N, C-alpha and C positions, 0 to 999 in steps of 0.2 A: 504494497499500499504505500503511493508516492504521500510526501505535503500537500501533495492540491487537490488528496482527497477527502472527506471529512474520516473521522477515523469509526471508527469500530464500535461503540458507544460512547457515554455523553454521562457523565454525571454533573444534574444541578441543581448545583443546594438552596435553598429557598434564604429570600434575603430580609425575614424573620425569627422566632429566634424560630431554635429545631426543634421538630419533635420525632419524639421515634417515630415513624412515619415516612418506606418505599416507596414510591409510585413507581410500575414497574413497566417500560412502554414501547413491548415490545414489537409490533411491526404497523407502525406510523411513516418510516424511508422507504426510500423506491430508490437508493442510489446498489448499487451493483459492480464489486469493480472489475475494470474487461481480463482479466485470469478469471471470473467465474463467467461472464458472459461467454468464455470461447467455447464455454463447457455444457451451454443452453441452448438448442436447438430450434428454438423459437426464430423466425425476424425478426426485424425490430420493428412490424409495426402488430404484430403477434403477441412481441415481449412487452409492448405498452399497455396494448390492454389488458392481457393478465394481469399488471403492477397495478392496474386501475382495476380489475376485479378483490387483488388479492392483498391488498394494501389496507389499515385500519386506520381514514381520510380520516384526518386533523386533530389525532388523540393527544398530541403534544399541547394543541388548545383545549379540546375539552377537558385536562385532565389539569389546566394550567392551575387549577381554587386549590389545590392541594401544594402545589408550595407556597399558595398567599397560607395558610392555614401550620407550614413550617417541617411538611414531609420535602428528603429529598426525592430530587425524579430519576429516572435510573432509563435512559432513553436508546434502544435503537440508530445506529448511523446509519443500517441495513438492510437488503430487501431483506424479509423473509424468506425471498426465492434463494437464495446466496442459502443463509441458515433455515432454521425455523428455532428462534429461545427458548419459543415457550411449547413447543411439539412436546407432548409425554409430560405435562404440565410442565417442562423446564428441566424434569429434573431425571430421564434417562436418557444415552444416545440407545439404548432395546430400541429399534421401533414395533415387538413385540410388546410395546407397554404404549404404546400410541393406537390407539383407534382408526383413526387417522389417514396414518399408515397405509389400511388394505386398500386405500383409492391412491393412494403414491404421497402424500402428504403426511408422511415423518417428520425427522430431525435435516432430514435431505433429500427435499421433495423432488424427484418422478416426473409426477402428474403434474399436467394442471387442471385447473380447475373446472375446466371443460374434458377433461379425462385423455387430453391430446398430450404427448412424449414429450416432455421436457430439458428431460437429462439423458443418456442414455444412464442406464442399471448400471456400475460401477462400483465396485466396495473399496478399490484404494483411492478411486477419487473421492469420493463417498469421509471413506474417513481421513486424508488431506485434511476436506472441508471441517470435516468435525474438530481435526485442532486446531484447525489456524483459526477458526472464528469460533466454532459452539462453546470448545472447553474456556479456551482464555475469557470468550465474555459471562459465560455460568462464573469461573472463576473471581472475578472483579464484582461482580453483583453477591454470591458469595460472604467476598471482603466488605462492601460497606453492610451485608447485614450481621455478620459479627462486629463490626465497630460502633455500629447501630446498639446493640443487643450491650456490646462492653460498657455503652456511654450510662444506657437507659435501664438495660435490666430487659428490657420489652421493646420486639418490632414489629407492627403490624405490614404487610406487603402488599399492598393492592395491586392488582395484572390490572390496567388500562388497556383496552382493548373497544375495538367499535365491529359491529358489522351490518352492514349491506337490509334494506325493505325486506325485498327478496331472498332466499337462498338459493348460494353459488349452488350449482349440477352436484357437483359435490358431497353438500354435507350432506350428512343422515339426516337432520328433522328437515324434511318439508312442506310435514304443515302449514301450514294457515294460520294468521293472525296471530304475527312473531312477535312479539313485548320489545317499547318502548329499549326495556334496560332489565340486562341480563344479570342475574349475582351470580359468580361461581361462587362456587365454597369447598371447601376440604373437610369432609367429614370428620378428619380427625383435629383438626388445628384453628377453623371455624368457630367462633363465638358465635353461639342463636344468637344474643345479645344485640352482635351490631350488626347481621344480617338481620330481624326483621325493625330495629331502628332503622335504618340504612332503608330498607323498601319504607317501612313506617311514611321520612321523610321522602322519600322520591317521590311515592303517592300525594301526599297531599298538592306537589307539584308538576301534579296533573299527570302522571308521566303508568304507564301500564306498565307495571312490575315480575318478575319469573323467578328462580333460583333457580340456578343451574338451569336454562332451556335460555336460547339454541343446544350449548353443552354443557356440558360440568364439569366441576372440578377446574382444584386452580394452584397453581405456579405456589410448588414449596421448594426455595432450595435443599440443593440435594440429604446436605449436613444435620439438619432440621427434618427433615423430613418419617412423618409418624411419632417426634417429641413436642411436649410444651412446652419450652422455654421460651420458640420460638413469637408465641404468642401467646399468653396463657386464658383461658377460657372463665 
């Protein structure tokens, strides 16, 4: 990655007093490094269209309010078509842990949202992308969570995403009537009181809110997966 290219991720510190909150923004960028682009089979026009479909548009702006509340934001600077840091809830590089891998959308996507071939099935190339992008990304995110825990004794991780009004063909949930807001949870770590308070607050603003629909599960850094220290109930 050259000096002219954006950083693979950015840590955005709050301008107000910091709170024990990390706002993770994984899918808001569109940048693909040239060497990664060389391994993508789509034409420039088809790739541009796939980026329109697969990018979580405006998430930096949508979740800017977290910074005003004292959250530290961790924003991906690369498209999810490079690697998807939220695949497998961000915990695993093994696609067996990611339901979307069945349609070629795991930690390293091989299929497009329309079912076409995005890149070749190449285990060596996949491992190279994981080692260059996925693993360092999560090491940095883990370090941020660890420093927050060391400072405050607790850390709330918010995984900040968006989704289109109409489901993509690759999505398992094709039912109509998608919610305005989906609150995704981890069955072990997410405090029920937080879910109910957030759902109630969003409902008062007029939003249709559902829990774990259209996708279920929340990102948990691996070293704290299944452990209560990171987010007390």
